[in-house]
C-alpha positions in Angstrom: 8.5 34.9 -13.6 6.7 36.0 -16.8 4.8 39.3 -16.9 1.4 39.0 -15.4 2.1 35.8 -13.4 1.6 35.8 -9.7 2.9 33.4 -7.1 0.7 32.1 -4.4 2.6 31.7 -1.1 2.2 28.4 0.6 1.6 28.2 4.3 2.2 25.1 6.4 -0.5 23.7 8.7 1.9 24.2 11.6 1.5 27.9 11.2 -2.1 27.6 12.2 -1.3 26.3 15.7 -2.4 28.7 18.4 -4.8 29.0 21.4 -7.8 28.5 19.1 -6.2 25.7 17.2 -4.2 23.5 19.6 -2.0 20.7 18.2 -3.5 17.3 17.5 -2.6 14.7 20.1 -2.0 12.1 17.4 0.2 13.9 14.8 0.9 17.5 16.1 -0.9 19.4 13.3 -3.4 22.1 14.4 -7.0 21.2 15.2 -9.6 23.3 13.4 -13.3 23.8 14.2 -15.5 21.2 12.6 -18.9 20.7 14.4 -20.9 21.1 17.6 -22.4 18.4 19.8 -26.1 19.4 19.7 -28.1 20.5 21.4 -25.4 21.2 24.1 -23.3 23.3 21.7 -20.0 21.6 22.7 -17.4 22.5 20.1 -15.5 19.8 18.2 -12.2 20.4 16.4 -10.6 18.1 13.8 -7.1 17.5 12.4 -6.8 18.0 8.7 -3.9 15.5 8.4 -4.9 12.4 10.5 -8.6 13.2 10.9 -8.8 12.9 14.7 -11.5 15.0 16.3 -11.5 16.4 19.8 -14.7 17.5 21.6 -14.7 20.1 24.3 -13.5 23.6 24.9 -10.3 22.7 26.6 -7.3 21.6 24.5 -6.1 18.0 24.8 -3.2 17.7 27.3 -1.1 15.3 25.3 -1.1 12.2 23.2 -1.4 10.0 26.3 -4.9 11.2 26.9 -6.0 10.2 23.4 -4.1 6.9 23.6 -5.8 6.1 26.9 -9.2 6.7 25.4 -8.4 4.6 22.3 -7.2 1.7 24.5 -10.4 2.0 26.6 -12.6 1.8 23.4 -12.9 -2.0 24.0 -11.9 -2.7 20.4 -14.6 -0.6 18.8 -14.9 3.1 18.2 -16.8 5.3 15.7 -15.0 6.2 12.5 -14.6 10.0 12.1 -13.8 9.5 8.4 -17.0 7.5 7.8 -19.8 8.4 5.4 -22.2 8.9 8.3 -19.8 11.4 9.9 -19.6 13.3 6.7 -23.4 13.3 6.1 -24.3 14.0 9.7 -21.6 16.5 10.8 -23.2 18.0 14.0 -26.0 15.5 13.7 -23.7 12.4 13.6 -25.0 9.8 16.0 -21.5 9.3 17.5 -21.4 12.8 18.9 -22.2 12.2 22.5 -21.3 14.7 25.3 -19.2 12.1 27.2 -17.1 11.2 24.1 -13.9 13.3 24.0 -12.1 11.8 21.0 -13.4 10.7 17.6 -10.8 8.5 15.9 -9.8 7.6 12.4 -7.8 4.6 11.4 -4.8 6.9 10.7 -5.1 8.6 14.1 -5.3 5.2 15.8 -2.2 3.9 14.0 -0.3 7.1 15.1 -1.4 6.4 18.7 0.0 2.9 18.6 -2.8 0.7 17.3 -1.5 -0.7 14.0 -4.3 -3.3 13.5 -7.4 -1.2 12.7 -10.2 -2.4 10.5 -13.4 -0.5 9.5 -16.8 -2.1 9.8 -20.4 -1.0 9.0 -22.6 0.5 11.7 -26.1 0.5 10.3 -27.8 1.6 13.5 -25.6 4.6 13.8 -26.2 5.6 10.2 -30.0 5.2 10.7 -29.8 7.4 13.8 -27.7 10.0 12.0 -30.3 10.2 9.2 -33.0 10.7 11.8 -31.0 13.3 13.7 -31.4 15.5 10.6 -35.1 15.9 11.3 -35.3 16.0 15.1 -34.7 18.7 17.8 -33.0 16.3 20.2 -30.0 14.0 19.4 -30.1 10.2 19.2 -33.8 10.0 20.2 -34.5 6.6 18.6 -31.3 4.8 19.8 -31.8 6.4 23.2 -35.4 4.9 23.4 -34.0 1.5 22.5 -31.4 1.8 25.3 -28.4 1.7 22.9 -27.0 5.2 23.6 -27.6 8.1 25.9 -30.0 10.5 24.1 -29.9 14.2 24.4 -33.6 15.1 24.4 -35.0 18.4 23.2 -35.6 21.0 25.9 -39.4 21.4 25.5 -41.9 18.6 26.1 -43.7 19.3 22.8 -40.4 19.0 20.9 -39.7 15.7 22.6 -43.1 14.3 21.6 -42.6 15.6 18.0 -39.1 13.9 17.9 -40.6 10.6 18.9 -43.3 10.9 16.2 -40.7 12.0 13.6 -38.5 9.0 14.4 -41.4 6.6 14.0 -42.7 8.1 10.8 -39.3 8.6 9.1 -38.0 5.1 9.9 -39.6 3.3 6.9 -37.6 5.5 4.6 -34.5 6.2 6.8 -33.7 2.6 7.7 -33.5 1.2 4.2 -31.4 4.2 3.2 -29.2 3.6 6.2 -28.7 -0.1 5.2 -27.8 0.8 1.6 -25.7 3.8 2.5 -23.7 2.1 5.2 -23.0 -1.1 3.3 -21.8 1.0 0.3 -19.7 3.1 2.7 -18.1 -0.1 4.2 -17.3 -1.4 0.7 -15.6 1.9 -0.1 -13.6 1.9 3.2 -15.8 4.5 4.9 -17.8 2.3 7.3 -19.1 3.8 10.6 -17.1 1.7 13.1 -13.4 1.0 13.6 -12.3 -2.3 15.1 -9.0 -2.3 17.0 -7.2 -5.6 17.1 
């Protein structure tokens, strides 16, 4: 080593596994904090290697739990590596209190589903954009009966959320169509289809 040069030690991801960062059920790498399901504040951790995300304070028991939820997804599940997940983070429309795992194509392959394709999910992108402006979560799709909404706590906030959703839609919906179709072309569509 020449004078003045320094070496930077490398640390493997496995070194990060511990009580706060349990192993990923799909690939065994540690899960690190990523987002919160709002407004409930439920923590979500994600794997840096395969992209799988796990919601909830308790660590996943084993890969069988994730594999069972993937099999029960009825052939369609939100794509954790989608553009809308990246834009939305804690405001991503797919973050619902009852959803424990958020899959990527890589995580599904590791869990035994080799035939995975990504597809656009324009409604979820539209709701993700609206979630950026509302106190509650998934207000518009909840009113349409498509998902279970998490309304804001105060009645005035719920009324404001409804107004915001109506007023923002003329701008948010065309942006969602363009953004989601572009994301699908680039392999970052909002929905994964399991064959």
